[in-house]
Structures are given as structure tokens and as C-alpha cells.
N, C-alpha and C positions, 0 to 999 in steps of 0.2 A: 199191292203188288200182285202180279199174276202168279197163280199157283198157291197163294196163301188162303187158308180157310178163315172165314170170319169168326171172331171170338163168340162163343156161346155164353149167354147169361145164365147164371144159376137159377134153378127152379125156386121161386119164392117159397114154396111149401117146405123146402129143405133148410131154409135159413132159420136158425133158432131165434126166438123172441128175446129181446134184451131183458136181463134180469132186473127185477124190481129190488130196490134197496130194502133190506130187512128192517121192519118196523122196530123201533127201540123197545116197545112193550113186548114184542116177540122174543127179543134177546133176553129180557128179564125173565119171561116165562120159561124159556129153555134152560136158563141157568138153574132155576129152582127145580124144574122137573128132571133135568139130566144130572146135575151135580149133587142135589140133595134128595131127590125123590119125593118132594113135597107136592101135593095136589094143588093145582092152580086153576082159578076161574078166569077165563079170558075176559078182557075188558074192551071197551070201545077203542077204535084207533086213536092213538095219541094219549090214552089214559093208562095209568099203571095197572097191571093185573092184580088180582086179589088172591090171597092165600086162604085155603080152607083150614079153619081152626078145628081141632079135635082129633083128626086121624093121627097126626104126628106130635102135636104140642097144643097146649092151651096158652092163654095170654093174660097177663095182669097189666092193665093200663092205669098208670098213676102219674101224678105230677113229677116232672123231671127232678125236682129237688128231693122228693121222697125216694125216687128210684136210685138216685146217686148214693143216698145213704145206705141202700140195701146192697150195693155192689160188693161190699166187703164179705157178704155171705155167699156170693156166687164164685164160680171158678173162672179162670181166664178163658175158658171155652164156652161159658154160658152165653147164648145169644141174647143181645139186648139191642132194641131199636129205639129211635127217637123220631118224633114228628112234632114240629113246633115246640111247645114247652111241655109235651107229654112224653113219657117213657113207657115202653112196652117190654116187660120182662117175660120171656118165654118160660112156661111151666111144663111139667110133665103132663101128658095127655090124661084127661080126667080130673085134673086138679081144680078146675073151675067149680065143680060141684062141691068141693071140700071147703072152698073159701068162706062161705057164710058160717059154717060150723066152727071153723078154726077161729074166725073173728069173735064169735060168741064165746068160745072157750077162753080166749085171751081177754075177754071182757071189753072188747071194742064194739060189740054188736049193736049197742044202743046209741052209739055216737055217730054223728054225720062224718063220713069219710069219703073223700073225693077219689074213689078207686072203682074200677070196673073189671070184672072177670069175664073173659070170653072163652067159650067152650064149644062143644059139638054143635054144628049148625051155624056158627058165626063166621064172619069173614074179617080178614085183616089186610089192609093195603100192603102189597109186597114192597119192602124197602129196596132201594137200589142196590144191586150187587156191588161189592167192593171195587172201586176204581171206575165205575160207570158214571157218566155225567147225567144230571137230571133230564127228564124228558122235556124238550123245549115246548111241546104242545100243552103241557100241563099248566093251567093258569087257574088256581083256586086260592081262595083266602086261606090263611094259615089256620084259622079256627074251624075249618070244616071237619066234622067228625067222620070216622071211617064208616064205610057202608057196611050193610049186613045187619043181622039181628044182634042187638047188644043187650045183655042182661045187666041191669043195675041192681045191685044187692040191697041198696038202701033207697027207698022212695024219696023223690024230691032232690036227689043229688045232682049236681051239674054233670054233664056228659064229658067225654074225653075231648076237651077243647083246649086250644092253645092260642095265645096272643103274642107271645114273645119267642122268637126262634132261638135255639141254642147255637152258640158259636162253633158248631162242628163242621157244617157245610153250609155257608151262608146262602149260596145259590139254591140248594135244595130246600132249605128252610123257608126262604122267601117264597118259593113256588109252592110250598106246602107239601113237598114230597117227603116220604118216610126214608130214613137212612139208617144204616147199621152203626151203632156205637161199638158193639162187639159182634162181628158177623159170624154166622155158623161156618164151620170148617167143612168144605166139600170132601166127601169120602170118609169123614170121621163119624164117630158115634155121638151124634148130637144129643140123642135122648139121654145118654149117661150124664150129661152136664146140666140137665134141667131140674129145677127145684121140685121136690116130691115129698109127700108125707112119709114114705118108706124110709127116708133118711133120718127120721127122728131118732135121737139117741146116738147119732154118729155111725149108723150102719151103712156101709158102702161109701162110694165117693161122690154121690149126688148131693147137691146143696139141700139144706133143710127148709122146707116150705114154711114151717112154723116161724122160724127165725126171720125169714124174708118178710112174712106178713106182719109180724110184730114190729119190725123196724119201719116198714112202710106205713103202717097204721099210726105209729107214734109220730112220724114226721108229717103225715097228712093232718093229724089233729093239731100239731103245732102251727101248720099253715092256716088252718081254720081259725085258731085262736088269734093269730096275727091279723088276719083279715077282719075278724070281729072287733078287735081292739082298734084297728085303724078306722073302721066305720063308726064306732061309738065316739071316738075322739073328734071325728069330723062333724058329728051331729051337734046342733046348738044345745 
């Protein structure tokens, strides 16, 4: 119509670009960094990030059956994760270096034990935060060991492998993702709930690392005897 000005199109330079959806691995990383203050190593797109072991905690990787037996020595706030048929008990920072000496003192040092201690310089796959669905892009066999340097305290022991998933989160287990059995409490004093040698004799409220290791070693030895008996009975 006469007297009407033609509509002007907006300058393309002023139109904001559409936001890209946040990668699920970024959500996991932000949860650990922002809620817990734990150092995280970024992973490839679609893969779970990795937690740096050592600055805030160490890890004891054991068969799930052995880890379940040790839960009675922990507190309700002690973080515990599972992946496949392996359980990861978080220990006080620096405890991994004490594990060989404690096992020797408990007279378990000369026996084959299927346990691994992770300490400074090692990496642990970041378990899914509570309530978060497994990363759809993660497609790994359940028996894949965690990346990073792993210290095996006994030569020739099998690594942290799992073949049978725990019935905690079937989707996560089938995909091989680590999940929390007892997640860390954001904003809480996680370190105070980690097993440590300083708790020996009942000092303080932290779990006693000696009791945890003795229980885990006992159950690991029973598992080894069970497998050995099964193999011997199967032989002609």
C-alpha cells in the first residue's frame, strides 16, 4: 500500500547461532568438577570422562562379592562404585601406597589376591552421577579394564575385569559403564568417610582401612579357592 515502508530484514550478523546440545560427557564432567571439586580428565566425545586418582581419593578395585562383604566396615556416606562384576571402594588419598604393607602385615602378602590399588597418577572411569542415564554412545565390552596406569601389587594377577553385570543398573552394566552403588554427597565432606590407616584403633569417624583390607582379602582368597576347586574337579 502507498505510504507503507517495506519491512527490513535483520542483519544476519546479529542473529545468535543455535545452541548445540550439551554433550552427556560434559554433564558428567561438570557434576564432578562443580559439585565435588574432583579433577577430571576430558575424554573423546561420547566417552565417559576419567577421574584423577590421588588428589582427593585412592581406589581399591576388587571383585564385587569381596566388596559387598566389606561394606559393613564402611559408613553410609562412603562412596562405592561398580562396573561389571568389579567394585571400586574409594580410600583416603595416599592409601594405595599402604596396601602392600598392610596385606603383608595381615599375612596375605604371599597369596594370590584379585585386587588392585589405584593411587597417584592413575585414572578411574567416572561413574554416572545419580539419576543420569548411561551414555548412548558408549559401546564397550563389559570386561574392558579402566584406562590409565594400574599398579598390580601381585605379579600375574588378573586385572580389573568383569564378565557378569551386577543387577543394579542393567543398561549401564550391559554398556560397560561405571555406576555408583553409594554415590558421594555433593557439598559434603567426602574425605571424612574414606577408609584410612589413621582410623586404626577406632580414632575418629573414618572407616578402618585394615579391617576393609582383611575382609576383602579373605573373600578374594575364598573366590580363588572356589575357582581352583572347580577347575580341579573339571580336569580328568
